[in-house]
N, C-alpha and C positions, 0 to 999 in steps of 0.2 A: 616519361612514357612507361618505364618499368613499374613505377608505383601504380599507374592507372591500370595496367594489365593485371597486377597483383590484386588490386581492389575488385576488379570484375571477376577474377577467379574466386574470391571469397564471398562475393555477393550472393545472398540466399536466393534472390529471384532467378539467378542464372541456373540454379540447381533444382528448380521446381518443374515437374512435368505438368501437363494440362489438367490432369485429374487432381493433383495436389494443389495447383493454383486455384481451382474452383473451391476446394476445401478451405483454403486460406481466406478467401473473400467471404465465404459463408460463415466461417467462425468469427470473423471480425464484425460482421453485421450484428451478431448477438452481443459482441463486446461493446459496440457503439451504443446499443440500446441500454446495456447495463450502466455505462458511464453517464448516460443522460438521465437515468432514473435514480441512481444511487450516488449520493453526494456526502453522506455522513457515515460514521461507523455503525450507528444503530440501523440505518437503512441497509447497510451492507449485510449485517447479521440477519435481518429479516429476509433479505433476498436469498442469502445462502441457505438458511433453514428451509425456506419454502422450496427452493430447488432440490435440496436433499430429500425432503419428504416426498416430493413428486417422483423421485428416483429410487424409492424403496428404503430410505434411511429411517431409523426409529430412534426415539429419544433413549439415551442410555438408562435413565431412571425407570424405564418401562420394561426392562429385561432383567431376569433374575440370574442368568448365567450366560457365559460367552461361548460361542461356537464359531469355528472357522467360516468365513464368508459373511458373517453378520455385518450390517452397515448401520453405524450408530452416530447420534448427534449429541454433543455436549455444548451447552450455552451457559454463560455466566454474565450477570449484570447487564444484559442487553447489548454489550459492546464487544464481547469476545465469543468465539465459536470454534469448536473442533469437530471434524468429521473423521470417523474411524472406519476402517475395513479390517476386520479381524483376520489375521493370517493363520497359517497352519502351524507355525513354530510357536514354542512357548514364549510368552512375553518377556521372560527374563533373558532371552537371547537377543533382545533389542527390537527396535521398531525402525521404520523408515518415516522420517518426519519432514514435512515441508511447512515452513512458517512464513506467513506474509503479514503485513500490517495494513489495517483498513482505515486508519486516520490519515488526514492530509492537512497541509497548512491551510489556515482559514482565519476569519475574524470572529472571535467569540464575543457575545454580549456580556458586559459587566453585570455584577449583581444588582446594581442600581443604574440601569442604562438610559432611562428616558429623561430628557431635559428640554427646555425651551430656550431659544436664543435668537434674537434678530428676526422674528417672524417665522421661525421654523421649529418644529419638534424634531429632535435628533436622537440617535442611539449611540451611546458610548460603547466602544469595543476594546478588546485586548487581543492582539494578534497571537496566533498559536502556531508554533513551529518557525522554521527559518524562512522568512519571506523578504523580498525587496518591497518595502512599503509603498514605494511610488507606483508599483504595478497594480495596486488595488484601488486606485482612484479613477474616476470617470468611466465607470463600467457598471452595467446592471448587476445587482446583487439580489439573491433570494435568501429568505430566512427559513432555516430548517431547525427542527429540534423538538424538545418536550418541555412542558412545565408541570411540576408536581405541586399540587395545592396542599394546604394544611390538612385537609381531610383525606389525603392520599390519592385523590383522583388525578389522573394524568390527562393533560391536553396535548395532543400532537399538532405541531404547527408546520406548515409548508406553504409559504407565500412567495410567489414570483416565478414558478415553474410552468404554470399553464399559460397558454397564449394570451388569455384575457386577464391574467393576474397583474396587479401592480408590482413594481420592483422597488428596491432601495438603491441608493447610490451615494458615493462620497465625491463631492465636487472638488475639482482641482483648481488651483489659483490661475487666473487668466494670465497669458504671457505678458500682457501690457503692464501688469503690476508685479511681475515675478522676477525682477532683476536680482534682488537679494537671494531669493530662493534658488535661482539657477546658478548662482555662484557658489552654492554650498556643495559639499560632497553628496554623492547620490544617496548614501545611507542617512543623510541628515535633511535632505530636501523635503521629505514628508515625515513628520514625527509620529510616534505611536499614539500620542494623545490627540492628534488631529484626525485620526481615522474614525470620524464620527459620521454616521450614515443619515441622510435625509429621510425623514419618516412621514411628515405631514406638514401642511401649511394653512389649513382652514381652522379658524378659531371657533370655539364653542360660544354661542351667544349667552348673554346674561351672566357672564362670569367676570370677576374682577381681575384675576391674574392667572397666568399660565393657561390661558384658555385654549391654545393650540395643543399643548401637551394633554390637557384634559379631554379634548375631542378625540385625540389619538387613542387614549386609554379607553374612552367610551366605545370606540369601534372594536378594540380588542375584547372588551367585556361582552359586547353583543355577539361577536363571532366565536369567542373561545372561553368565555366566562372567566377571564383572567383579571385579577386586581394587580396594582402596581407592586405590592409586596410579594406577589407570587414569583417575580423575577429572581428572588433570592434563592429559590429552589428550582431553577430552570437550567437547561442546557441548550442554548440557542446559538446557532452558527450562521454567519453570513458567508455565502459561497457564490461563485459566479452563476448567473441566472441564464446560462445558455446551454444548449445541447452539444453533445460531441459531434464532430464533423469529420468527413473524409478530407484529407489534405493532399493537394497536388492534382494536376489535370489527369494523371494516371490513377488517381484514387488509391495510391499505394501506402498512404500514411493515415494515422488517426490523430486528430487534435482535440484535446479536452482538458478540463480541470480534473485533478485528483488521480492522474495515472501513476504517480508515486504515492501509494504502492498498489492501487487497485488493479493495475494490469497484472500483477502477480496474484492477487486475490482471485480474479476472474479465471485466469488460466489454470491455476492450481485447483480451483473449484471444479472446473470442467474435467480436469484430469482425474480427481478422486471419484467423481460420479461414474467414471468408466472403469475404475479399478475393480477387478473381480477375482476373489479367492487368491490373494497373494500368498507367497511363502511366508513373508514377514508381515506383521501388522503394519498397516499404513495409517498415519495420522496427518491430516491436513489442518493446520492451525491458523486461525485468523485473529490477530491481536490488536490492541489499542496502544496509544501513547508513544509510539516509536519516534514520532517527530519531536517529542520533547524529552527524549532520553529513556523511553520505556519505563517510566516511573509509575507510581500508583498501583492499585490492586487489579488493574486491567492491562498492565504492561509486563513485559517479560523479565523485568528485574524482580518481580514478585515470585512467589512459589507456584505460579500458574501451571507450568509444565509438570512439576512434581505432584501437585494436587490432582491434576487430571489423570496422570498415570497411576496414582495411588487408588483413585476411584475405579479405574479400569481393572487394575490387578485385583482389587477387592472383589469385583464381580466375577473374576476368573478363579476365585478361591485362594488367592495368594495374598497373605496378610503380613508377610515378613518385610520389614523396612529394608533390610539388606538386599533382598531380591529386587525391590524397587530401584535402589541405587545401581544394582548390577544391570538392570534392564536399561536404564538411562545411559550408563557408561558404554553399553554394547550397541547403542543406537547410531544410526547415520542420519544426518540432517542437511537439508538445503535451506539456507536463509534466503527466501525468495524476495529479493529486493532489487531495485533498479540500479543502473550505473549511468554515468554521464556520457552521452554520445558526442563525438567530436563535432564541433560547430565550426563550419568554414568561415564564419564571420569573426571568430575569436581563436584563430589557430595558435596564438602565442601561449595559451594556458594549457595546451594539451601536448603530451609526449606521444606522438602518433604511432610509434612502434608498439606501444603497450596499452593505449587507450582504445575504447570500443567505438564502433561506428554504427549508424543506422543501416539496417538491412544486411548485416553480416552475421545474424543469428543470435541466439541466447548467449549471455555473457557469463563466463566463469571468472569470478573475482577472488583471487587467492587471498588477498588482504585488503582491508579498508583502512580506517584510522587516518591519522594525519602525520606529516613530517616523518619522524622515525618509526612509523607504524604504530603510533600511540593508540591504545585502546582498540587494537585490532585482534581478530581471531587468528589470522594467518594459517590457512589450511595446510594440512600435512600432504606431502607429495604422493604418498601411497594412496590416499583417498582421491586425490585429483587424477591419478593415473587410472583408477577404477572408473571414475566418472567419464573420462575421455573414452574409455572402451565401451561404456554403456551407450553414450551418445552416438558413437560410430556404428554400433550394432543397430540402432534405431533410426539412422539417417537424420539425426538432429544436427542442424547446422549451428555451430557454436564458435565463439571467439573468446579471447582473453580481454581483460579490461582492468583499469585502475582509475581513480578519480583525479585526473589531471596531473600536472607536474608535481614533483615531490614536495617542494617547499611553498607551494601556492595556497594550500588549504587542506581539504580532505573531508571525510565524513564517516559516520558509523552506521551499523545495522544491528539487528538482533543476534547476529551470529555468535558474538562473544558470550551472550547470556545462555545460549544453548551449550556452547563448548564448556561452560562452567561445570556441567555434569559429567564431562569426560567423553562425550560423544564426538564423532568426527563431523565437522561442519564446514561447508563452503558456501559463499554467496553465489547465487545463480539467478539472473533475472534479465530484464529487457533494457537495452540502451535507450535513454530518453534525452530529447533535446528540449531546452527550456525548463529543466527540472525546477520544481517549486514555484513556477510561475502560474498564473491563472489559466494558461493554455499551453499545456505540455504536448509534445509531439513524439510519436513512436512509429515504427515501421510495422505494417501488418504482417510481413513475413516473420519478423522477430517475435511478435505476439504468438503466432502459431507455433514457432519453434519452442517457445517457453512452455506452452501447453504440452507439446510432445515430450519435452525433457522431464517435466514433472510427472507425467503419466508413466513414462518408462521407469523413473526412479521409484515411485511408490508401488508399481506393479511387480518389479522384479529385482531391484538392486539387492544384492546379498544372497539371492536365491541361487545364482550360478557362482560356484566357488571362484574367488578372485585369484588370478595366477600369482604365485609367490614371486617376489622380486628376485631376479637372478643376480647372484653375487659375482661381480667382476673383479678379477685380481688386478690390482694396480700394477702397471708396468713402468719401468723407468727407462728413459732413453739415455744412452751414453752420450755425454757431451764431448 
């Protein structure tokens, strides 16, 4: 009974007045629309840039000098984006940075994906990120992405999202013949090489061989002017072909694909759009490749942050590399990423005193990593104390969290790649149930609190002098 009362006390819904409650539902209506229309990192960047331009942001390369209050856009390679609001203080005094990732687990088409077998044309895939492979069979899939042809022309593809569009799917083995499959471990029941999507079944007449595959390619040629060799220079992703939905009779939750980590992307985007003339420059960063280790030239293991800040400081007339490093080291950052919500169906994997729950606010995660905090940032308590004070000033409902019991697993975020520069960093995001599944669930109240947290951080963190830690003299008790 005591635990139940404590849970109600912490529940964000219990702390919302009628006006704020209306704002929560209105905010999440926009979020649901975003999730339904944005399912790849390229689509996310297009959405972010369009939203920014409609709200007075200008491309950085179109300005010659920087002034406080300017709102600027930086994009790279179509898959990463940064939105800046220039502050009053010098850049070398540091910035307030919120970084989220816009890639999600999915099935990528291989470089040579199309083949014919047993009366079907199929598409070979290679899964991206940490998935439970069995979750991706027997469901409608949409094909999103681009194809770059030899002459440089780009074909954009989106098949399966309109109501009258065809979809793709990966058939599962019928239970009547699945005795051996069902005796396997869950990780082995569906193999990566068997995640082949059904694409067509009508043969092309007057052909001797592979006539179903040839008809499929003919349809692609007619619709997109794509040849089979063009798949070599393509980036095509199979993702769930359904829209985001409200979950629960009370409509209190959102269910959708890709909420890890587009919930952070959307909430931080809406936050930066409202930041106005901050004391410190605010940078909202949207990056790629987190789900596979932040690798490549669009992930945060690259020099992405350093390159962006070098360009910004160059525009500000500061060309000294030491000042660039000084700026980064003096910065504060939120790694805007999700945490695992306690699932009442699997209580054995959670340590409930320290794990996060749905509807108890945005989650501050001091450390991620696995087992002995391996590969974790592990935020400093001085920074966490200042964040607590910020959230309390702005009525942000928040909670602490960690990713399950100590020895059961773990996970990482981009926090450690930002901490590399010396800046203070902590993970801050929404609790998610069913993380990395094709249908993840979050609380609308938590989504709104994440937006409030990011807005307060980018608008004012560091503007109000942080109280110095009071030194307490240790006292010894006589035994």
